[in-house]
C-alpha positions as CSV (number, residue, x, y, z in Angstrom):
1,M,0.0,-0.3,-0.1
2,G,1.6,3.5,-1.1
3,E,2.7,5.1,-3.4
4,F,6.0,7.9,-4.5
5,V,4.1,9.9,-6.3
6,G,6.4,13.7,-7.7
7,I,4.1,16.8,-9.2
8,D,4.5,20.1,-10.8
9,P,1.4,21.4,-9.0
10,R,1.2,24.6,-11.5
11,G,1.4,22.0,-14.4
12,A,-1.2,19.4,-12.9
13,D,-3.7,22.3,-12.5
14,Q,-3.2,23.7,-16.1
15,L,-3.9,20.4,-17.3
16,I,-6.9,19.7,-15.3
17,Q,-8.0,23.3,-16.4
18,Q,-7.3,21.9,-20.2
19,M,-9.1,18.5,-19.5
20,A,-12.2,20.1,-18.7
21,T,-12.4,22.3,-21.8
22,G,-11.6,19.1,-23.5
23,K,-15.0,17.3,-21.9
24,N,-16.6,20.4,-22.7
25,V,-15.9,20.5,-26.3
26,L,-16.6,16.8,-26.6
27,A,-20.1,17.3,-25.0
28,S,-21.1,20.2,-26.9
29,T,-20.9,18.6,-29.8
30,R,-21.3,14.9,-29.1
31,H,-25.3,15.3,-29.4
32,G,-25.0,17.2,-32.6
33,L,-22.7,14.6,-34.5
34,E,-24.6,11.5,-32.4
35,T,-27.7,12.7,-34.2
36,A,-25.9,13.7,-37.8
37,I,-23.8,9.9,-37.9
38,A,-27.7,8.0,-37.0
39,E,-29.1,9.9,-39.8
40,A,-26.8,9.1,-42.1
41,G,-26.8,5.6,-41.3
42,E,-24.7,3.9,-44.1
43,A,-23.9,7.1,-45.9
44,W,-21.9,8.1,-43.0
45,T,-18.9,9.3,-44.6
46,G,-16.4,9.1,-41.7
47,Q,-14.4,5.8,-41.1
48,Q,-15.3,5.7,-37.2
49,G,-18.2,5.9,-35.5
50,V,-19.5,7.4,-32.3
51,T,-17.8,5.3,-30.3
52,P,-14.2,6.9,-30.1
53,M,-15.5,10.4,-29.0
54,H,-17.3,8.7,-26.1
55,R,-14.5,6.9,-25.0
56,S,-11.9,10.3,-25.6
57,W,-14.6,11.9,-23.4
58,A,-14.0,9.2,-20.7
59,F,-10.5,9.2,-21.1
60,F,-10.2,13.0,-19.8
61,D,-12.7,12.3,-17.5
62,E,-11.3,9.4,-15.5
63,T,-7.7,11.2,-16.1
64,Q,-9.0,14.4,-15.0
65,R,-10.6,12.9,-11.7
66,D,-7.4,11.0,-11.5
67,L,-5.4,13.8,-11.1
68,K,-7.7,16.2,-9.4
69,W,-7.3,13.3,-6.4
70,R,-3.5,13.8,-6.1
71,M,-3.4,17.1,-6.3
72,D,-6.1,17.4,-3.4
73,T,-3.9,14.8,-1.6
74,L,-0.9,16.6,-2.5
75,K,-2.8,20.1,-0.6
76,Q,-3.2,18.3,2.1
77,M,0.2,17.0,2.8
78,V,2.0,19.8,1.4
79,P,-0.2,23.0,2.1
80,T,2.1,25.8,0.6
81,S,2.9,23.7,-2.5
82,G,4.8,26.5,-4.6
83,N,6.0,25.8,-7.7
84,G,8.8,23.3,-9.0
85,L,8.2,19.3,-8.7
86,M,6.9,18.5,-4.9
87,S,7.5,14.7,-4.0
88,V,5.3,12.7,-1.5
89,I,4.7,9.2,-0.3
90,F,0.8,8.6,-0.5
91,T,-0.8,6.1,1.5
92,F,-3.2,5.0,-1.3
93,G,-2.5,3.8,-4.7
94,S,-5.9,5.1,-5.8
95,E,-9.1,7.4,-5.5
96,I,-11.3,4.1,-5.2
97,E,-8.9,2.7,-3.2
98,A,-8.7,5.2,-0.4
99,A,-12.3,5.2,-0.7
100,R,-12.9,1.5,-0.2
101,Q,-10.2,1.8,2.7
102,G,-12.6,4.8,4.2
103,K,-15.6,3.0,4.1
104,A,-13.9,-0.2,5.8
105,D,-12.7,1.8,8.9
106,A,-16.0,3.7,9.2
107,A,-18.0,1.0,9.7
108,P,-16.2,-0.8,13.0
109,I,-16.6,2.9,14.2
110,A,-20.2,3.1,13.7
111,E,-20.8,-0.9,15.3
112,A,-19.0,0.6,18.6
113,L,-21.1,3.3,19.0
114,R,-24.3,1.3,18.5
115,K,-22.6,-0.6,21.3
116,H,-22.0,2.0,23.6
117,E,-25.2,3.5,23.5
118,I,-26.4,0.4,24.6
119,E,-23.7,-0.3,27.4
120,N,-22.8,3.3,28.1
121,S,-19.7,1.9,29.9
122,V,-16.0,3.3,30.0
123,E,-15.4,-0.2,28.1
124,S,-17.4,0.4,25.6
125,W,-16.2,3.9,24.7
126,R,-12.7,2.6,24.9
127,K,-13.9,0.2,21.9
128,V,-15.2,3.6,20.1
129,T,-11.7,5.5,20.5
130,A,-10.0,2.2,19.6
131,A,-11.8,2.2,16.4
132,T,-11.5,6.4,15.5
133,A,-7.7,5.5,16.3
134,A,-7.6,3.5,13.2
135,M,-7.5,6.1,11.2
136,K,-4.7,7.6,11.9
137,G,-2.3,8.2,9.2
138,K,-4.6,8.3,6.4
139,L,-6.2,11.5,6.8
140,N,-4.2,13.2,4.3
141,D,-6.4,11.7,1.7
142,P,-9.2,13.4,1.2
143,A,-11.0,10.6,-0.5
144,Y,-10.5,8.8,2.5
145,A,-11.6,11.4,5.0
146,A,-14.7,12.0,3.0
147,A,-15.9,8.1,2.9
148,V,-15.2,7.7,6.9
149,L,-17.6,10.6,6.8
150,S,-20.3,9.5,4.3
151,T,-20.3,6.0,5.7
152,L,-21.1,7.5,9.1
153,G,-23.2,10.3,7.9
154,P,-24.0,13.8,9.7
155,E,-26.0,11.5,12.9
156,K,-23.8,9.6,13.8
157,F,-20.8,11.9,13.7
158,R,-22.6,14.5,15.9
159,A,-23.1,11.7,18.4
160,L,-19.8,10.6,18.8
161,F,-18.8,14.2,20.4
162,M,-21.7,14.5,22.1
163,H,-21.6,11.0,23.9
164,W,-17.8,12.2,24.4
165,M,-18.9,15.9,25.8
166,K,-22.1,15.2,27.7
167,N,-20.4,14.8,31.0
168,R,-18.5,18.0,30.6
169,G,-21.1,20.3,32.4
170,P,-22.0,23.4,29.7
171,A,-19.3,21.9,27.3
172,M,-21.7,21.4,24.3
173,D,-23.3,24.9,24.4
174,K,-19.8,26.9,26.0
175,G,-17.0,24.6,24.6
176,L,-14.0,23.3,26.0
177,S,-10.9,24.5,27.7
178,P,-7.6,23.5,26.3
179,N,-7.3,20.6,28.6
180,A,-10.0,19.1,27.6
181,I,-9.1,19.7,24.1
182,K,-6.0,17.9,24.1
183,E,-7.3,14.8,26.1
184,G,-10.6,15.1,23.3
185,R,-7.5,15.4,20.1
186,E,-6.3,11.9,21.8
187,T,-9.6,10.0,20.8
188,L,-11.9,12.0,18.5
189,G,-9.1,14.0,16.9
190,P,-8.9,11.9,13.9
191,L,-12.7,12.5,13.5
192,A,-12.6,16.3,13.3
193,E,-9.2,16.1,11.0
194,A,-11.4,13.9,8.5
195,Y,-14.2,16.7,8.8
196,A,-11.7,19.7,7.7
197,N,-9.9,17.8,5.5
198,A,-12.9,16.5,3.3
199,E,-14.3,20.1,3.3
200,R,-11.1,21.6,2.3
201,A,-11.2,19.8,-0.6
202,G,-14.6,20.5,-1.7
203,R,-16.0,16.5,-1.2
204,L,-18.7,17.0,1.6
205,G,-22.0,16.7,0.8
206,E,-24.9,18.7,1.1
207,E,-26.0,17.5,4.0
208,W,-22.6,18.0,5.8
209,Q,-22.8,21.9,4.7
210,G,-25.7,24.3,6.0
211,P,-28.1,21.9,7.8
212,F,-24.6,20.2,9.8
213,M,-24.2,23.7,11.0
214,K,-27.4,24.6,11.9
215,A,-28.2,21.3,13.5
216,T,-24.5,21.1,15.7
217,Q,-24.4,22.3,19.1
218,P,-21.5,25.4,18.9
219,G,-19.4,23.6,21.5
220,V,-19.3,20.5,19.1
221,L,-18.1,22.7,15.9
222,T,-15.6,25.0,18.1
223,A,-14.2,21.5,19.0
224,I,-13.7,20.1,15.9
225,V,-11.9,23.7,15.0
226,A,-9.9,23.2,17.8
227,M,-8.6,19.4,16.9
228,S,-7.9,20.5,13.2
229,K,-6.8,22.6,11.0
230,P,-9.5,24.3,9.4
231,S,-10.0,26.3,6.4
232,T,-11.1,29.7,6.3
233,K,-14.5,28.9,5.1
234,L,-14.9,26.6,7.9
235,L,-13.4,28.7,10.3
236,N,-15.7,31.7,9.7
237,Q,-19.2,29.6,9.3
238,V,-18.4,28.0,13.1
239,A,-17.5,32.1,14.0
240,L,-20.7,33.1,12.4
241,K,-22.9,30.4,14.5
242,V,-21.0,31.4,17.5
243,L,-20.7,34.9,17.6
244,G,-24.3,35.4,15.9
245,R,-26.3,34.2,19.1
246,P,-27.6,36.9,21.5
247,L,-25.6,37.7,24.2
248,T,-28.2,36.5,27.1
249,A,-27.0,33.1,25.6
250,D,-23.2,33.7,26.9
251,L,-24.2,34.9,30.9
252,P,-20.8,34.4,32.8
253,T,-22.2,31.5,34.6
254,S,-19.0,29.7,33.3
255,E,-16.2,30.3,30.8
256,N,-16.9,30.5,27.1
257,W,-14.7,28.5,25.6
258,N,-16.2,28.9,22.4
259,L,-15.1,32.0,21.7
260,N,-11.4,31.0,23.4
261,V,-11.1,28.5,20.3
262,L,-11.9,31.0,17.8
263,V,-9.5,33.4,19.0
264,E,-6.7,30.9,19.3
265,A,-7.7,29.5,15.5
266,Y,-7.7,33.2,14.0
267,D,-4.5,33.7,15.5
268,A,-3.3,30.6,13.5
269,N,-4.9,31.9,10.4
270,P,-5.4,35.9,10.7
271,Q,-6.4,36.2,7.1
272,A,-9.2,34.1,7.5
273,L,-10.6,36.9,10.3
274,Q,-9.7,40.0,7.9
275,T,-12.0,38.2,5.4
276,L,-14.6,37.5,8.1
277,L,-14.6,41.2,8.7
278,A,-14.7,42.2,5.2
279,Q,-17.4,40.3,4.4
280,N,-20.0,40.5,7.1
281,K,-20.9,43.5,8.0
282,E,-22.0,42.3,11.5
283,A,-19.1,40.4,12.5
284,A,-17.4,43.1,13.9
285,G,-20.2,44.1,16.4
286,W,-20.4,40.8,17.3
287,L,-16.8,39.8,18.5
288,L,-15.9,43.2,20.0
289,H,-19.4,43.7,21.6
290,P,-18.0,45.2,25.3
291,Q,-20.0,43.0,27.1
292,R,-19.2,39.7,24.9
293,V,-15.3,40.4,25.9
294,R,-16.3,40.9,29.5
295,M,-18.5,38.1,29.9
296,S,-16.2,35.5,28.2
297,G,-15.0,34.5,31.9
298,I,-11.4,33.8,30.5
299,S,-8.5,35.6,31.8
300,G,-6.6,37.9,29.7
301,F,-9.0,37.3,26.9
302,E,-9.8,41.3,25.8
303,G,-5.6,41.1,24.9
304,K,-6.1,37.9,23.1
305,V,-8.7,39.4,21.1
306,A,-6.7,42.7,20.6
307,G,-3.6,40.9,19.6
308,V,-5.2,39.1,17.1
309,L,-6.8,41.8,15.3
310,D,-3.6,43.1,15.0
311,K,-2.7,40.2,13.5
312,A,-5.2,40.9,10.6
313,L,-5.4,43.9,10.5
314,K,-2.0,45.7,10.7
315,P,-0.5,47.4,7.3
316,G,0.3,44.8,5.0
317,A,-1.2,42.2,6.4
318,G,-3.2,39.7,3.9
319,V,-4.7,41.6,1.2
320,D,-5.0,45.7,0.9
321,S,-8.5,45.7,-0.5
322,V,-10.0,43.2,1.8
323,R,-8.1,44.4,5.1
324,E,-9.9,48.4,4.1
325,Q,-13.1,46.8,3.6
326,A,-12.5,45.0,7.0
327,W,-11.4,48.2,8.7
328,V,-14.4,49.9,7.0
329,N,-17.3,47.6,8.4
330,I,-15.4,47.6,11.5
331,I,-15.7,52.0,11.6
332,R,-19.2,51.4,10.6
333,G,-20.3,49.2,13.2
334,M,-18.9,51.3,15.5
335,G,-20.6,54.7,14.5
336,A,-23.8,52.6,14.0
337,K,-27.2,53.5,16.0
338,D,-27.6,52.1,19.1
339,S,-24.2,50.7,18.9
340,P,-22.7,50.0,22.4
341,W,-19.5,51.9,21.7
342,I,-21.7,55.3,21.4
343,G,-21.4,57.0,24.2
344,G,-18.6,55.0,25.9
């Protein structure tokens, strides 16, 4: 199992686009040619019929899919691919092999979860974590990760986190402390990585998009973020879910670790925060509301927010036009009618 692969990322991306163009040309002419050949019958002067055209389209499609899978996997393993030849060792020899193994590894997880929901014991949970541990070393392949998720489905995936978090106070609502996250990374971390990797590669089905975000508790979402390396899109989706809640949902009865997870994630990816502030006019008000900062219950939280804002908005950070729009939205939000900043 495994394959040594060398790819020039720029050349591969160009070739993928060229094959897509070739498929489009064949697809746009296929119907007309098929009709003309059928109407001509024996009078057709060409030496061959429509079969070679179909084979050409299938060749482009198969080759494009294989190369895209290789590029998706390469980008997971070497995020900053750059230019020139990149060499890596793939865990699987093909997308089909990766997906087959993902389905095979998901089945014991689902079965262990089923038994745990009946027995609800330390031993039954140990079997769940043993099943998830089998995923380690394979998660860089997004086809594998997507197959695991597809086999489990959103309900079982969410249930795994909920079972682990249910005896941890308000964790599902307000998130997990850094120590709890560290512990969880050893058990459910592979599932969080699977979700983040499949999402980054654009391999999640529709049921994992809006419906999953809407139905999943904030603490579960921030646990996924904290245990993985989320894309800018995923991180900002979770941030909008957490920050868009009414302030009354974050009363200081306990620490709001969700906010801490977001700030730490943005500290690692400040351009994601820049993008959030530029694209969503309400995000600045949600994040910077004085009451939200005061009620976080986390020591030094105000300083953490200030630090990550500096990373995201200081001169030269990110893309100039995006940074400028982020500043515009912050200034407009702080000067808006009924703003909490007006009048001190």
